[in-house]
N, CA, C and O atoms as a CHARMM CRD file, in Angstrom:
* protein
*
  312
    1    1 MET  N     -2.11500  10.60200  -9.45500 PROA 1      0.00000
    2    1 MET  CA    -2.08300   9.25700  -8.88800 PROA 1      0.00000
    3    1 MET  C     -0.81600   8.55200  -9.34000 PROA 1      0.00000
    4    1 MET  O     -0.37500   8.71400 -10.47800 PROA 1      0.00000
    5    2 LYS  N     -0.23800   7.77500  -8.44700 PROA 2      0.00000
    6    2 LYS  CA     0.96000   6.99500  -8.73200 PROA 2      0.00000
    7    2 LYS  C      0.66000   5.54500  -8.37100 PROA 2      0.00000
    8    2 LYS  O      0.03300   5.27300  -7.34800 PROA 2      0.00000
    9    3 THR  N      1.10900   4.61600  -9.21200 PROA 3      0.00000
   10    3 THR  CA     0.91700   3.19200  -8.95600 PROA 3      0.00000
   11    3 THR  C      2.27800   2.53000  -8.79200 PROA 3      0.00000
   12    3 THR  O      3.16400   2.70400  -9.62900 PROA 3      0.00000
   13    4 VAL  N      2.44400   1.76600  -7.70600 PROA 4      0.00000
   14    4 VAL  CA     3.68200   1.02200  -7.44700 PROA 4      0.00000
   15    4 VAL  C      3.32000  -0.40000  -7.02500 PROA 4      0.00000
   16    4 VAL  O      2.18400  -0.67000  -6.63400 PROA 4      0.00000
   17    5 GLN  N      4.27900  -1.29200  -7.10800 PROA 5      0.00000
   18    5 GLN  CA     4.10600  -2.66800  -6.65400 PROA 5      0.00000
   19    5 GLN  C      4.69300  -2.77800  -5.24400 PROA 5      0.00000
   20    5 GLN  O      5.79500  -2.29500  -4.98400 PROA 5      0.00000
   21    6 ILE  N      3.95000  -3.41400  -4.34100 PROA 6      0.00000
   22    6 ILE  CA     4.45700  -3.62000  -2.98000 PROA 6      0.00000
   23    6 ILE  C      4.32300  -5.09200  -2.60100 PROA 6      0.00000
   24    6 ILE  O      3.55700  -5.84300  -3.20500 PROA 6      0.00000
   25    7 SER  N      5.08400  -5.47700  -1.58800 PROA 7      0.00000
   26    7 SER  CA     5.01800  -6.83900  -1.06600 PROA 7      0.00000
   27    7 SER  C      4.66100  -6.77900   0.41400 PROA 7      0.00000
   28    7 SER  O      5.33500  -6.11100   1.19700 PROA 7      0.00000
   29    8 LEU  N      3.60100  -7.47800   0.78800 PROA 8      0.00000
   30    8 LEU  CA     3.16300  -7.56100   2.18600 PROA 8      0.00000
   31    8 LEU  C      3.04400  -9.04500   2.54000 PROA 8      0.00000
   32    8 LEU  O      1.93900  -9.56300   2.70400 PROA 8      0.00000
   33    9 ASN  N      4.17600  -9.71500   2.65500 PROA 9      0.00000
   34    9 ASN  CA     4.16300 -11.17000   2.79000 PROA 9      0.00000
   35    9 ASN  C      4.24100 -11.67800   4.22600 PROA 9      0.00000
   36    9 ASN  O      4.54200 -12.85100   4.44700 PROA 9      0.00000
   37   10 SER  N      3.97400 -10.81300   5.20900 PROA 10     0.00000
   38   10 SER  CA     3.90600 -11.27300   6.59900 PROA 10     0.00000
   39   10 SER  C      2.92900 -10.40000   7.37900 PROA 10     0.00000
   40   10 SER  O      2.63100  -9.27300   6.98400 PROA 10     0.00000
   41   11 ILE  N      2.44400 -10.93100   8.48000 PROA 11     0.00000
   42   11 ILE  CA     1.49400 -10.19300   9.32000 PROA 11     0.00000
   43   11 ILE  C      2.13200  -8.91300   9.85500 PROA 11     0.00000
   44   11 ILE  O      1.49400  -7.86000   9.87700 PROA 11     0.00000
   45   12 ASP  N      3.38400  -9.00400  10.28200 PROA 12     0.00000
   46   12 ASP  CA     4.06900  -7.82400  10.80800 PROA 12     0.00000
   47   12 ASP  C      4.22900  -6.73800   9.75300 PROA 12     0.00000
   48   12 ASP  O      4.10600  -5.55000  10.04900 PROA 12     0.00000
   49   13 LYS  N      4.50500  -7.15900   8.50600 PROA 13     0.00000
   50   13 LYS  CA     4.62200  -6.18100   7.41700 PROA 13     0.00000
   51   13 LYS  C      3.29300  -5.48400   7.15800 PROA 13     0.00000
   52   13 LYS  O      3.26100  -4.27800   6.91600 PROA 13     0.00000
   53   14 VAL  N      2.20400  -6.23100   7.20900 PROA 14     0.00000
   54   14 VAL  CA     0.88400  -5.63000   6.99700 PROA 14     0.00000
   55   14 VAL  C      0.60400  -4.59500   8.08300 PROA 14     0.00000
   56   14 VAL  O      0.16500  -3.48500   7.78500 PROA 14     0.00000
   57   15 LYS  N      0.85700  -4.95300   9.33600 PROA 15     0.00000
   58   15 LYS  CA     0.61100  -4.02700  10.44600 PROA 15     0.00000
   59   15 LYS  C      1.44700  -2.75700  10.31700 PROA 15     0.00000
   60   15 LYS  O      0.92100  -1.65300  10.46300 PROA 15     0.00000
   61   16 SER  N      2.73800  -2.90300  10.04600 PROA 16     0.00000
   62   16 SER  CA     3.59900  -1.72300   9.95700 PROA 16     0.00000
   63   16 SER  C      3.25800  -0.88300   8.72000 PROA 16     0.00000
   64   16 SER  O      3.36400   0.34200   8.75800 PROA 16     0.00000
   65   17 PHE  N      2.84700  -1.54200   7.61600 PROA 17     0.00000
   66   17 PHE  CA     2.42600  -0.81600   6.41000 PROA 17     0.00000
   67   17 PHE  C      1.20100   0.05100   6.71100 PROA 17     0.00000
   68   17 PHE  O      1.18000   1.23200   6.36400 PROA 17     0.00000
   69   18 VAL  N      0.19200  -0.52200   7.34600 PROA 18     0.00000
   70   18 VAL  CA    -1.02300   0.23200   7.66800 PROA 18     0.00000
   71   18 VAL  C     -0.69500   1.38300   8.61600 PROA 18     0.00000
   72   18 VAL  O     -1.21500   2.48700   8.45000 PROA 18     0.00000
   73   19 ASN  N      0.15400   1.13900   9.60300 PROA 19     0.00000
   74   19 ASN  CA     0.55600   2.21700  10.51700 PROA 19     0.00000
   75   19 ASN  C      1.26700   3.33800   9.77200 PROA 19     0.00000
   76   19 ASN  O      1.07800   4.51300  10.08600 PROA 19     0.00000
   77   20 ALA  N      2.08900   2.97600   8.78200 PROA 20     0.00000
   78   20 ALA  CA     2.83500   3.98200   8.01800 PROA 20     0.00000
   79   20 ALA  C      1.90900   4.84300   7.16000 PROA 20     0.00000
   80   20 ALA  O      2.06300   6.06400   7.12700 PROA 20     0.00000
   81   21 ILE  N      0.95000   4.22600   6.46500 PROA 21     0.00000
   82   21 ILE  CA     0.11900   5.03100   5.55000 PROA 21     0.00000
   83   21 ILE  C     -1.01000   5.77800   6.24800 PROA 21     0.00000
   84   21 ILE  O     -1.54700   6.73300   5.68700 PROA 21     0.00000
   85   22 THR  N     -1.38000   5.36800   7.45000 PROA 22     0.00000
   86   22 THR  CA    -2.43700   6.11400   8.14900 PROA 22     0.00000
   87   22 THR  C     -1.94500   7.49200   8.58800 PROA 22     0.00000
   88   22 THR  O     -2.75300   8.33900   8.96900 PROA 22     0.00000
   89   23 LYS  N     -0.64900   7.72700   8.54100 PROA 23     0.00000
   90   23 LYS  CA    -0.10000   9.04400   8.88200 PROA 23     0.00000
   91   23 LYS  C     -0.37300  10.06300   7.77600 PROA 23     0.00000
   92   23 LYS  O     -0.25300  11.26800   7.99600 PROA 23     0.00000
   93   24 PHE  N     -0.73800   9.58400   6.59200 PROA 24     0.00000
   94   24 PHE  CA    -0.99300  10.47200   5.46400 PROA 24     0.00000
   95   24 PHE  C     -2.49800  10.68800   5.28500 PROA 24     0.00000
   96   24 PHE  O     -3.29600   9.78100   5.52000 PROA 24     0.00000
   97   25 ASP  N     -2.87300  11.89500   4.86900 PROA 25     0.00000
   98   25 ASP  CA    -4.28000  12.22700   4.66100 PROA 25     0.00000
   99   25 ASP  C     -4.72200  12.02500   3.21800 PROA 25     0.00000
  100   25 ASP  O     -5.58300  12.75100   2.71900 PROA 25     0.00000
  101   26 PHE  N     -4.13600  11.04400   2.55200 PROA 26     0.00000
  102   26 PHE  CA    -4.46900  10.74800   1.16300 PROA 26     0.00000
  103   26 PHE  C     -5.13900   9.38300   1.08500 PROA 26     0.00000
  104   26 PHE  O     -5.08300   8.59500   2.03000 PROA 26     0.00000
  105   27 ASP  N     -5.77300   9.11400  -0.05400 PROA 27     0.00000
  106   27 ASP  CA    -6.38200   7.80200  -0.27000 PROA 27     0.00000
  107   27 ASP  C     -5.35800   6.85400  -0.88500 PROA 27     0.00000
  108   27 ASP  O     -4.58100   7.23300  -1.76000 PROA 27     0.00000
  109   28 PHE  N     -5.37700   5.61600  -0.40700 PROA 28     0.00000
  110   28 PHE  CA    -4.51100   4.55800  -0.91500 PROA 28     0.00000
  111   28 PHE  C     -5.38800   3.35400  -1.22200 PROA 28     0.00000
  112   28 PHE  O     -6.18800   2.93800  -0.38400 PROA 28     0.00000
  113   29 ASP  N     -5.24200   2.79100  -2.41700 PROA 29     0.00000
  114   29 ASP  CA    -5.99200   1.59300  -2.79600 PROA 29     0.00000
  115   29 ASP  C     -5.02200   0.47100  -3.12000 PROA 29     0.00000
  116   29 ASP  O     -3.98400   0.69400  -3.74200 PROA 29     0.00000
  117   30 LEU  N     -5.36700  -0.73200  -2.69700 PROA 30     0.00000
  118   30 LEU  CA    -4.61300  -1.92000  -3.09000 PROA 30     0.00000
  119   30 LEU  C     -5.43200  -2.66200  -4.13100 PROA 30     0.00000
  120   30 LEU  O     -6.63500  -2.86200  -3.96300 PROA 30     0.00000
  121   31 VAL  N     -4.76500  -3.07100  -5.21700 PROA 31     0.00000
  122   31 VAL  CA    -5.43100  -3.75500  -6.31800 PROA 31     0.00000
  123   31 VAL  C     -4.79100  -5.12600  -6.49400 PROA 31     0.00000
  124   31 VAL  O     -3.58600  -5.24400  -6.71900 PROA 31     0.00000
  125   32 SER  N     -5.61500  -6.15100  -6.38800 PROA 32     0.00000
  126   32 SER  CA    -5.16200  -7.52700  -6.59600 PROA 32     0.00000
  127   32 SER  C     -6.19700  -8.21000  -7.48600 PROA 32     0.00000
  128   32 SER  O     -7.30100  -8.52800  -7.04400 PROA 32     0.00000
  129   33 GLY  N     -5.82300  -8.43000  -8.74900 PROA 33     0.00000
  130   33 GLY  CA    -6.78700  -8.98500  -9.69000 PROA 33     0.00000
  131   33 GLY  C     -7.93000  -8.00900  -9.88600 PROA 33     0.00000
  132   33 GLY  O     -7.71100  -6.85500 -10.25200 PROA 33     0.00000
  133   34 ARG  N     -9.15400  -8.47000  -9.64300 PROA 34     0.00000
  134   34 ARG  CA   -10.30800  -7.57700  -9.81000 PROA 34     0.00000
  135   34 ARG  C    -10.75100  -6.94200  -8.49400 PROA 34     0.00000
  136   34 ARG  O    -11.76600  -6.24700  -8.45700 PROA 34     0.00000
  137   35 TYR  N    -10.01300  -7.16900  -7.43000 PROA 35     0.00000
  138   35 TYR  CA   -10.36500  -6.60400  -6.12300 PROA 35     0.00000
  139   35 TYR  C     -9.60900  -5.30300  -5.87600 PROA 35     0.00000
  140   35 TYR  O     -8.40500  -5.20800  -6.11200 PROA 35     0.00000
  141   36 VAL  N    -10.34400  -4.30800  -5.39600 PROA 36     0.00000
  142   36 VAL  CA    -9.75500  -3.03000  -4.99800 PROA 36     0.00000
  143   36 VAL  C    -10.21800  -2.76700  -3.57500 PROA 36     0.00000
  144   36 VAL  O    -11.41700  -2.71600  -3.30000 PROA 36     0.00000
  145   37 ILE  N     -9.25500  -2.59900  -2.67100 PROA 37     0.00000
  146   37 ILE  CA    -9.62600  -2.35900  -1.27300 PROA 37     0.00000
  147   37 ILE  C     -8.87400  -1.13400  -0.72900 PROA 37     0.00000
  148   37 ILE  O     -7.84900  -0.72800  -1.27600 PROA 37     0.00000
  149   38 ASP  N     -9.39000  -0.57300   0.32700 PROA 38     0.00000
  150   38 ASP  CA    -8.75800   0.55200   1.00800 PROA 38     0.00000
  151   38 ASP  C     -7.49300   0.03600   1.68800 PROA 38     0.00000
  152   38 ASP  O     -7.55700  -0.87500   2.51400 PROA 38     0.00000
  153   39 ALA  N     -6.34700   0.61400   1.34300 PROA 39     0.00000
  154   39 ALA  CA    -5.07200   0.13600   1.88900 PROA 39     0.00000
  155   39 ALA  C     -4.91700   0.42900   3.37500 PROA 39     0.00000
  156   39 ALA  O     -3.99900  -0.09100   4.00900 PROA 39     0.00000
  157   40 LYS  N     -5.79300   1.24600   3.94300 PROA 40     0.00000
  158   40 LYS  CA    -5.72700   1.54000   5.37600 PROA 40     0.00000
  159   40 LYS  C     -6.54300   0.54100   6.19500 PROA 40     0.00000
  160   40 LYS  O     -6.63600   0.67200   7.41600 PROA 40     0.00000
  161   41 SER  N     -7.13000  -0.44600   5.53800 PROA 41     0.00000
  162   41 SER  CA    -7.96600  -1.44300   6.20100 PROA 41     0.00000
  163   41 SER  C     -7.20000  -2.75900   6.37500 PROA 41     0.00000
  164   41 SER  O     -6.94200  -3.46900   5.40300 PROA 41     0.00000
  165   42 ILE  N     -6.84500  -3.07100   7.61200 PROA 42     0.00000
  166   42 ILE  CA    -6.12300  -4.31900   7.87400 PROA 42     0.00000
  167   42 ILE  C     -6.96700  -5.52000   7.46000 PROA 42     0.00000
  168   42 ILE  O     -6.45400  -6.45700   6.85000 PROA 42     0.00000
  169   43 MET  N     -8.24100  -5.49800   7.78400 PROA 43     0.00000
  170   43 MET  CA    -9.11300  -6.62400   7.41000 PROA 43     0.00000
  171   43 MET  C     -9.19800  -6.76800   5.89300 PROA 43     0.00000
  172   43 MET  O     -9.19700  -7.88200   5.37000 PROA 43     0.00000
  173   44 GLY  N     -9.27100  -5.64800   5.19300 PROA 44     0.00000
  174   44 GLY  CA    -9.31500  -5.68800   3.74100 PROA 44     0.00000
  175   44 GLY  C     -8.04700  -6.28700   3.15500 PROA 44     0.00000
  176   44 GLY  O     -8.10600  -7.08700   2.22100 PROA 44     0.00000
  177   45 ILE  N     -6.90200  -5.89900   3.70100 PROA 45     0.00000
  178   45 ILE  CA    -5.62100  -6.41300   3.20000 PROA 45     0.00000
  179   45 ILE  C     -5.54900  -7.92400   3.37500 PROA 45     0.00000
  180   45 ILE  O     -5.07400  -8.63000   2.48600 PROA 45     0.00000
  181   46 PHE  N     -6.01500  -8.42300   4.51000 PROA 46     0.00000
  182   46 PHE  CA    -5.94600  -9.86600   4.74000 PROA 46     0.00000
  183   46 PHE  C     -6.92300 -10.65700   3.86400 PROA 46     0.00000
  184   46 PHE  O     -6.85600 -11.88500   3.81700 PROA 46     0.00000
  185   47 SER  N     -7.82900  -9.95900   3.17100 PROA 47     0.00000
  186   47 SER  CA    -8.72100 -10.65700   2.24000 PROA 47     0.00000
  187   47 SER  C     -8.06600 -10.86800   0.87700 PROA 47     0.00000
  188   47 SER  O     -8.61900 -11.55400   0.01700 PROA 47     0.00000
  189   48 LEU  N     -6.87400 -10.26900   0.68200 PROA 48     0.00000
  190   48 LEU  CA    -6.17200 -10.39200  -0.59500 PROA 48     0.00000
  191   48 LEU  C     -5.16200 -11.53200  -0.56200 PROA 48     0.00000
  192   48 LEU  O     -4.79700 -12.02600   0.50500 PROA 48     0.00000
  193   49 ASP  N     -4.71600 -11.94200  -1.74500 PROA 49     0.00000
  194   49 ASP  CA    -3.65400 -12.94200  -1.86600 PROA 49     0.00000
  195   49 ASP  C     -2.32600 -12.23000  -1.64300 PROA 49     0.00000
  196   49 ASP  O     -1.85400 -11.50600  -2.51900 PROA 49     0.00000
  197   50 LEU  N     -1.71700 -12.43400  -0.46700 PROA 50     0.00000
  198   50 LEU  CA    -0.49200 -11.72500  -0.10500 PROA 50     0.00000
  199   50 LEU  C      0.77400 -12.47800  -0.50700 PROA 50     0.00000
  200   50 LEU  O      1.88000 -12.05100  -0.17400 PROA 50     0.00000
  201   51 SER  N      0.62200 -13.59800  -1.22200 PROA 51     0.00000
  202   51 SER  CA     1.79500 -14.38700  -1.60600 PROA 51     0.00000
  203   51 SER  C      2.53700 -13.78000  -2.79700 PROA 51     0.00000
  204   51 SER  O      3.65900 -14.18300  -3.10200 PROA 51     0.00000
  205   52 LYS  N      1.91100 -12.81200  -3.46700 PROA 52     0.00000
  206   52 LYS  CA     2.56700 -12.15200  -4.59800 PROA 52     0.00000
  207   52 LYS  C      2.42900 -10.64000  -4.45200 PROA 52     0.00000
  208   52 LYS  O      1.60700 -10.16300  -3.66900 PROA 52     0.00000
  209   53 PRO  N      3.23300  -9.88400  -5.20500 PROA 53     0.00000
  210   53 PRO  CA     3.15000  -8.41300  -5.09000 PROA 53     0.00000
  211   53 PRO  C      1.76500  -7.88000  -5.44500 PROA 53     0.00000
  212   53 PRO  O      1.04000  -8.46200  -6.25200 PROA 53     0.00000
  213   54 ILE  N      1.42400  -6.76400  -4.82300 PROA 54     0.00000
  214   54 ILE  CA     0.12300  -6.12100  -4.98700 PROA 54     0.00000
  215   54 ILE  C      0.36100  -4.70900  -5.50700 PROA 54     0.00000
  216   54 ILE  O      1.36500  -4.08000  -5.17500 PROA 54     0.00000
  217   55 GLU  N     -0.56500  -4.21600  -6.32300 PROA 55     0.00000
  218   55 GLU  CA    -0.48800  -2.83500  -6.80100 PROA 55     0.00000
  219   55 GLU  C     -1.01600  -1.89300  -5.73300 PROA 55     0.00000
  220   55 GLU  O     -2.07000  -2.12900  -5.14300 PROA 55     0.00000
  221   56 LEU  N     -0.27100  -0.82600  -5.49300 PROA 56     0.00000
  222   56 LEU  CA    -0.71400   0.22800  -4.57400 PROA 56     0.00000
  223   56 LEU  C     -0.93800   1.48900  -5.38300 PROA 56     0.00000
  224   56 LEU  O     -0.01100   1.99600  -6.01500 PROA 56     0.00000
  225   57 ASN  N     -2.16600   2.00400  -5.37000 PROA 57     0.00000
  226   57 ASN  CA    -2.49400   3.27600  -6.01400 PROA 57     0.00000
  227   57 ASN  C     -2.47600   4.36600  -4.95400 PROA 57     0.00000
  228   57 ASN  O     -3.21600   4.31100  -3.97300 PROA 57     0.00000
  229   58 ILE  N     -1.61800   5.35600  -5.16800 PROA 58     0.00000
  230   58 ILE  CA    -1.48500   6.46800  -4.23000 PROA 58     0.00000
  231   58 ILE  C     -2.17200   7.68200  -4.84700 PROA 58     0.00000
  232   58 ILE  O     -1.75400   8.16700  -5.89900 PROA 58     0.00000
  233   59 HSD  N     -3.21900   8.16900  -4.20000 PROA 59     0.00000
  234   59 HSD  CA    -3.97800   9.30900  -4.70900 PROA 59     0.00000
  235   59 HSD  C     -3.49300  10.57900  -4.01100 PROA 59     0.00000
  236   59 HSD  O     -4.13500  11.08100  -3.08800 PROA 59     0.00000
  237   60 ALA  N     -2.35200  11.08400  -4.46600 PROA 60     0.00000
  238   60 ALA  CA    -1.76100  12.28300  -3.87400 PROA 60     0.00000
  239   60 ALA  C     -1.14100  13.11100  -4.99500 PROA 60     0.00000
  240   60 ALA  O     -0.95900  12.62300  -6.11000 PROA 60     0.00000
  241   61 GLY  N     -0.82200  14.34300  -4.69500 PROA 61     0.00000
  242   61 GLY  CA    -0.17700  15.22000  -5.66800 PROA 61     0.00000
  243   61 GLY  C      1.27900  14.84800  -5.87100 PROA 61     0.00000
  244   61 GLY  O      1.88300  14.16600  -5.04300 PROA 61     0.00000
  245   62 GLU  N      1.83400  15.30600  -6.98500 PROA 62     0.00000
  246   62 GLU  CA     3.23400  14.99600  -7.31700 PROA 62     0.00000
  247   62 GLU  C      4.19600  15.42300  -6.20900 PROA 62     0.00000
  248   62 GLU  O      5.18400  14.73600  -5.94900 PROA 62     0.00000
  249   63 ALA  N      3.91500  16.54000  -5.56200 PROA 63     0.00000
  250   63 ALA  CA     4.80600  17.05500  -4.52300 PROA 63     0.00000
  251   63 ALA  C      4.89100  16.11400  -3.32600 PROA 63     0.00000
  252   63 ALA  O      5.93100  16.03000  -2.67200 PROA 63     0.00000
  253   64 GLU  N      3.80200  15.40800  -3.03800 PROA 64     0.00000
  254   64 GLU  CA     3.77100  14.52600  -1.86800 PROA 64     0.00000
  255   64 GLU  C      4.24900  13.10900  -2.15900 PROA 64     0.00000
  256   64 GLU  O      4.62000  12.38100  -1.23900 PROA 64     0.00000
  257   65 ILE  N      4.24400  12.71200  -3.42900 PROA 65     0.00000
  258   65 ILE  CA     4.55300  11.31900  -3.79200 PROA 65     0.00000
  259   65 ILE  C      5.93200  10.88400  -3.29200 PROA 65     0.00000
  260   65 ILE  O      6.07300   9.79100  -2.74400 PROA 65     0.00000
  261   66 GLU  N      6.94700  11.72900  -3.47500 PROA 66     0.00000
  262   66 GLU  CA     8.31600  11.35100  -3.07800 PROA 66     0.00000
  263   66 GLU  C      8.40400  11.02500  -1.58500 PROA 66     0.00000
  264   66 GLU  O      9.03400  10.04000  -1.20000 PROA 66     0.00000
  265   67 GLY  N      7.78300  11.84200  -0.75500 PROA 67     0.00000
  266   67 GLY  CA     7.80800  11.59900   0.68300 PROA 67     0.00000
  267   67 GLY  C      7.09000  10.31300   1.05600 PROA 67     0.00000
  268   67 GLY  O      7.52300   9.57900   1.94400 PROA 67     0.00000
  269   68 ILE  N      5.98900  10.05000   0.36900 PROA 68     0.00000
  270   68 ILE  CA     5.23100   8.82000   0.62800 PROA 68     0.00000
  271   68 ILE  C      6.05900   7.60600   0.22100 PROA 68     0.00000
  272   68 ILE  O      6.15200   6.63400   0.97100 PROA 68     0.00000
  273   69 LEU  N      6.66400   7.66100  -0.97300 PROA 69     0.00000
  274   69 LEU  CA     7.47200   6.52900  -1.44400 PROA 69     0.00000
  275   69 LEU  C      8.68100   6.29700  -0.54500 PROA 69     0.00000
  276   69 LEU  O      9.08900   5.15500  -0.33000 PROA 69     0.00000
  277   70 ASP  N      9.25500   7.38100  -0.01900 PROA 70     0.00000
  278   70 ASP  CA    10.38800   7.23200   0.89300 PROA 70     0.00000
  279   70 ASP  C      9.95200   6.50900   2.16800 PROA 70     0.00000
  280   70 ASP  O     10.68600   5.66600   2.68300 PROA 70     0.00000
  281   71 THR  N      8.77500   6.83100   2.67500 PROA 71     0.00000
  282   71 THR  CA     8.23500   6.17700   3.86200 PROA 71     0.00000
  283   71 THR  C      7.94500   4.69800   3.59500 PROA 71     0.00000
  284   71 THR  O      8.10900   3.86400   4.48600 PROA 71     0.00000
  285   72 LEU  N      7.51500   4.37000   2.36900 PROA 72     0.00000
  286   72 LEU  CA     7.10300   3.00200   2.02800 PROA 72     0.00000
  287   72 LEU  C      8.20100   2.18600   1.35300 PROA 72     0.00000
  288   72 LEU  O      7.92200   1.10500   0.83500 PROA 72     0.00000
  289   73 LYS  N      9.44400   2.67400   1.34400 PROA 73     0.00000
  290   73 LYS  CA    10.49800   2.01100   0.55900 PROA 73     0.00000
  291   73 LYS  C     10.74400   0.54400   0.95000 PROA 73     0.00000
  292   73 LYS  O     11.13200  -0.25500   0.09800 PROA 73     0.00000
  293   74 GLU  N     10.52900   0.18400   2.19500 PROA 74     0.00000
  294   74 GLU  CA    10.76900  -1.21800   2.59900 PROA 74     0.00000
  295   74 GLU  C      9.73500  -2.18300   2.04300 PROA 74     0.00000
  296   74 GLU  O      9.94700  -3.39600   2.06400 PROA 74     0.00000
  297   75 TYR  N      8.60600  -1.65500   1.54200 PROA 75     0.00000
  298   75 TYR  CA     7.55300  -2.52300   0.98500 PROA 75     0.00000
  299   75 TYR  C      7.57100  -2.57600  -0.53800 PROA 75     0.00000
  300   75 TYR  O      6.92800  -3.43600  -1.14000 PROA 75     0.00000
  301   76 LEU  N      8.31000  -1.65400  -1.16100 PROA 76     0.00000
  302   76 LEU  CA     8.31800  -1.55600  -2.62400 PROA 76     0.00000
  303   76 LEU  C      9.02300  -2.73000  -3.26100 PROA 76     0.00000
  304   76 LEU  O     10.03000  -3.22200  -2.75100 PROA 76     0.00000
  305   77 VAL  N      8.47700  -3.17900  -4.39800 PROA 77     0.00000
  306   77 VAL  CA     9.08600  -4.24500  -5.19100 PROA 77     0.00000
  307   77 VAL  C      9.74700  -3.57600  -6.38300 PROA 77     0.00000
  308   77 VAL  O      9.13400  -2.75200  -7.06100 PROA 77     0.00000
  309   78 ASP  N     10.99600  -3.93200  -6.63600 PROA 78     0.00000
  310   78 ASP  CA    11.73400  -3.31700  -7.76200 PROA 78     0.00000
  311   78 ASP  C     11.24400  -3.78700  -9.10300 PROA 78     0.00000
  312   78 ASP  O     11.76400  -3.36100 -10.13400 PROA 78     0.00000
């Protein structure tokens, strides 16, 4: 598992993020405070506070992580 910080501060970003991760057959969780939701759920994402960065837990093997992070680079927070 890999954990990164992402920013989803607009409706368009949320839509494109969900479209990007649904291409992968791995589990993705978003963690905001004590809430953990399925990152492939648009409704779930909109239940979170999107004004600040959110933790993304990627449940994939080390070999796949690089490709996933490359796909998600526009959402990553440095």
